[in-house]
C-alpha positions in Angstrom: -107.7 184.2 -55.0 -104.2 185.5 -53.9 -106.0 188.8 -52.6 -108.6 187.0 -50.6 -105.7 184.6 -49.1 -103.8 187.5 -48.2 -106.8 189.6 -45.9 -107.8 186.0 -44.6 -103.6 185.3 -43.2 -103.9 189.8 -42.0 -107.0 188.8 -40.1 -106.1 185.6 -38.5 -102.3 185.9 -37.8 -102.2 187.0 -33.7 -98.9 189.2 -34.5 -98.5 193.3 -34.4 -99.9 194.6 -38.4 -98.8 197.8 -39.7 -100.0 199.4 -42.4 -96.4 200.7 -43.7 -96.0 200.8 -47.6 -93.3 202.1 -49.9 -90.1 200.2 -50.8 -90.0 197.5 -51.5 -93.9 197.9 -52.5 -95.2 200.4 -55.4 -98.0 201.8 -53.1 -96.7 204.8 -50.6 -97.6 205.6 -47.2 -97.8 209.0 -45.2 -94.5 208.2 -43.3 -91.6 211.0 -43.2 -88.2 209.9 -42.2 -88.8 212.8 -39.1 -86.6 215.7 -38.6 -82.7 216.3 -40.3 -83.2 212.3 -40.9 -81.9 210.2 -44.4 -83.8 207.2 -45.6 -81.5 206.4 -49.0 -83.2 202.9 -50.6 -80.7 201.6 -52.9 -82.5 199.1 -55.4 -82.2 196.9 -58.6 -86.3 196.9 -59.7 -87.0 193.9 -63.1 -89.9 194.1 -64.5 -91.2 191.4 -67.3 -94.0 191.5 -70.0 -94.5 190.0 -73.2 -93.3 192.9 -75.1 -90.3 193.8 -72.9 -87.6 193.6 -70.5 -87.0 196.5 -68.8 -84.2 196.6 -65.6 -83.4 199.6 -63.2 -79.8 199.1 -61.9 -79.5 200.5 -59.5 -82.2 202.9 -58.5 -81.5 205.7 -55.9 -84.4 206.7 -54.0 -83.0 209.7 -51.9 -85.8 210.9 -49.1 -84.7 213.9 -46.5 -87.0 215.0 -43.5 -87.8 218.3 -42.9 -89.2 218.5 -39.4 -91.7 215.6 -38.4 -94.3 216.3 -41.3 -92.0 216.9 -44.3 -90.0 214.6 -46.9 -88.2 215.6 -49.4 -87.5 213.1 -52.5 -85.4 212.5 -55.5 -85.1 209.5 -57.7 -83.0 208.1 -60.5 -82.4 204.7 -62.5 -80.0 203.7 -64.3 -81.6 201.6 -67.0 -81.3 198.4 -69.2 -84.5 198.0 -71.9 -84.8 195.2 -74.8 -88.1 195.5 -76.1 -89.5 192.3 -78.0 -87.6 192.1 -81.4 -85.0 195.2 -80.6 -81.3 195.7 -79.2 -81.0 196.4 -76.2 -80.8 200.0 -74.7 -78.6 201.3 -72.0 -78.9 204.8 -70.2 -80.2 207.1 -67.5 -83.9 207.1 -66.5 -86.2 209.8 -65.7 -85.8 211.6 -62.7 -88.5 212.2 -59.8 -88.7 214.4 -57.5 -91.3 215.1 -54.6 -92.3 216.6 -51.5 -94.6 214.7 -49.2 -96.5 216.8 -46.1 -98.4 214.4 -43.5 -101.2 217.0 -42.4 -102.9 214.7 -40.0 -101.6 212.3 -37.4 -98.0 210.8 -37.6 -96.7 206.7 -37.5 -98.6 205.1 -34.7 -101.7 207.0 -34.8 -104.9 205.7 -35.8 -105.4 208.0 -38.8 -102.4 209.7 -40.7 -102.7 211.2 -44.1 -100.5 212.9 -46.6 -100.2 214.5 -49.9 -97.6 213.7 -52.3 -96.9 215.4 -55.1 -94.3 214.6 -57.7 -92.4 216.0 -60.9 -90.8 213.2 -63.3 -88.7 214.8 -65.7 -86.8 213.2 -69.1 -83.1 213.5 -68.5 -82.0 211.5 -71.8 -82.6 212.2 -75.2 -81.1 209.2 -76.6 -83.5 207.3 -74.4 -86.8 209.1 -74.9 -85.8 209.3 -78.9 -85.5 205.5 -78.6 -88.8 205.4 -76.8 -87.3 203.5 -73.8 -88.6 206.8 -71.2 -91.2 208.7 -71.6 -90.6 212.2 -73.6 -92.5 214.8 -71.8 -93.3 215.8 -68.2 -95.2 213.9 -65.8 -97.3 215.3 -62.6 -98.4 212.9 -60.1 -100.2 214.0 -57.3 -101.6 211.3 -54.7 -102.8 211.2 -51.2 -101.9 208.8 -48.5 -103.5 207.4 -45.7 -103.3 205.2 -42.8 -106.1 203.7 -40.4 -105.7 201.4 -37.5 -108.5 199.3 -36.2 -107.3 197.1 -33.6 -103.9 195.1 -34.6 -104.8 195.9 -37.7 -103.7 199.1 -40.1 -104.1 199.4 -43.8 -102.2 201.8 -46.2 -103.4 203.4 -49.0 -103.0 205.5 -51.8 -104.9 207.1 -54.6 -103.5 209.8 -57.3 -103.9 211.3 -60.8 -100.9 211.3 -63.3 -101.0 213.9 -65.6 -99.2 213.2 -68.3 -97.4 215.3 -71.3 -97.3 213.4 -74.2 -99.3 210.4 -73.2 -102.6 209.5 -71.2 -103.4 210.3 -68.2 -103.5 208.0 -65.4 -105.6 206.8 -62.0 -102.8 205.2 -59.8 -104.5 203.4 -56.5 -103.5 200.8 -54.2 -103.5 199.0 -50.9 -101.1 197.6 -48.9 -100.3 195.9 -45.3 -97.6 194.3 -43.2 -97.0 191.7 -40.6 -94.6 191.9 -37.8 -93.7 187.8 -37.7 -90.6 188.2 -35.3 -88.1 190.7 -34.3 -86.6 192.1 -37.6 -88.8 190.6 -40.1 -91.8 192.2 -41.7 -94.2 190.4 -44.3 -95.7 192.6 -46.9 -98.2 192.6 -49.0 -100.2 194.7 -51.7 -102.7 195.5 -54.6 -101.6 198.0 -57.1 -103.5 198.9 -60.0 -102.8 201.7 -63.0 -106.0 202.8 -65.0 -105.9 204.9 -68.5 -108.4 206.0 -70.6 -107.0 203.7 -73.7 -106.1 200.8 -71.9 -107.2 198.2 -69.7 -106.7 198.3 -66.0 -103.6 196.8 -64.8 -103.6 195.4 -60.9 -100.3 193.9 -59.7 -100.3 191.6 -56.7 -97.1 192.1 -54.6 -95.6 190.4 -51.6 -92.4 190.5 -49.7 -90.6 191.6 -46.9 -88.5 193.4 -45.2 -85.3 192.2 -43.0 -83.7 194.6 -40.5 -79.7 193.7 -40.7 -78.4 196.6 -38.9 -80.3 199.1 -36.9 -79.4 201.6 -39.4 -79.4 198.6 -42.7 -82.7 197.1 -43.8 -83.0 194.5 -46.4 -86.0 194.8 -49.0 -87.4 192.5 -51.2 -90.5 191.5 -53.2 -91.9 189.7 -56.0 -95.5 190.5 -57.7 -97.4 189.7 -61.0 -100.5 191.5 -62.7 -103.4 189.7 -62.3 -105.7 191.7 -64.9 -104.2 194.1 -67.7 -103.8 194.1 -71.3 -102.2 191.1 -72.9 -98.8 192.1 -74.1 -98.2 194.8 -71.6 -98.8 193.0 -68.4 -96.7 193.0 -66.0 -95.9 189.1 -66.0 -93.1 189.0 -63.5 -91.8 192.2 -61.1 -89.1 192.0 -58.8 -87.6 194.6 -56.1 -84.5 193.9 -54.3 -82.5 196.7 -52.4 -81.0 198.2 -49.4 -82.6 201.1 -47.1 -80.3 203.1 -45.0 -81.3 205.0 -42.3 -79.2 207.7 -41.1 -78.5 208.9 -38.5 -81.1 206.2 -37.4 -84.7 205.5 -37.3 -86.1 208.5 -35.8 -88.8 207.8 -32.8 -92.0 209.6 -33.6 -94.4 210.1 -30.6 -91.6 211.1 -28.3 -90.2 214.4 -27.6 -87.1 215.6 -29.4 -84.6 215.6 -26.2 -85.6 212.1 -25.8 -85.1 211.0 -28.8 -81.6 208.8 -29.1 -80.1 208.1 -32.6 -80.1 204.1 -32.8 -76.5 202.8 -34.0 -75.8 199.6 -35.3 -73.6 197.5 -32.5 
């Protein structure tokens, strides 16, 4: 019902619609920051299920553009995990590093397509010994695409997560975005995770981006799983944070000499 309402809203609202993913959503997109530009997301993520409460605070997600089509990423959270009936554990979470390569199109074109290999490794033996983070490395190999038709764009991502000391997973998602007024964008997504031994978890997320200045954006999203294992299903998920675009947002579709750095007033 929620997904159907989201699709109807997208089709009926007479506004400019985009297919951008990424924070505060789970599903990513083919966009990159631009040559020599930074996109830094500092956030808090809260996830609750019947078996545990997990908070990433802060989560540092640092991205850098190499040329117009390559993005370098480094991500690391500080975790606070409380499992049912256990004392809380606090410490560094696993680090995640990746390289995105958009080999077709760019932002604003009808079709854009990228690959985004990422490696997650353990950064705290004490956290893994307590079972609060995965011990072995994980290699995630997704592809992201954006398709535009008229005023509607849809962003999708699908990939395989290879886990050394656990079950491999398929991860996939679809997202879209509606610009309601200057500086405000409403977001929606359906994200899934499927492994061999667990029921597929489907998460519905809704949220928004609100531009504060021309370099700072407020990010927020809230969601819940509509399908999955009873005890492990995400009952509540919250993302709240700020995005810093430095020195500004790169304007794709313009020549390098015509690009101006957008600075706050």
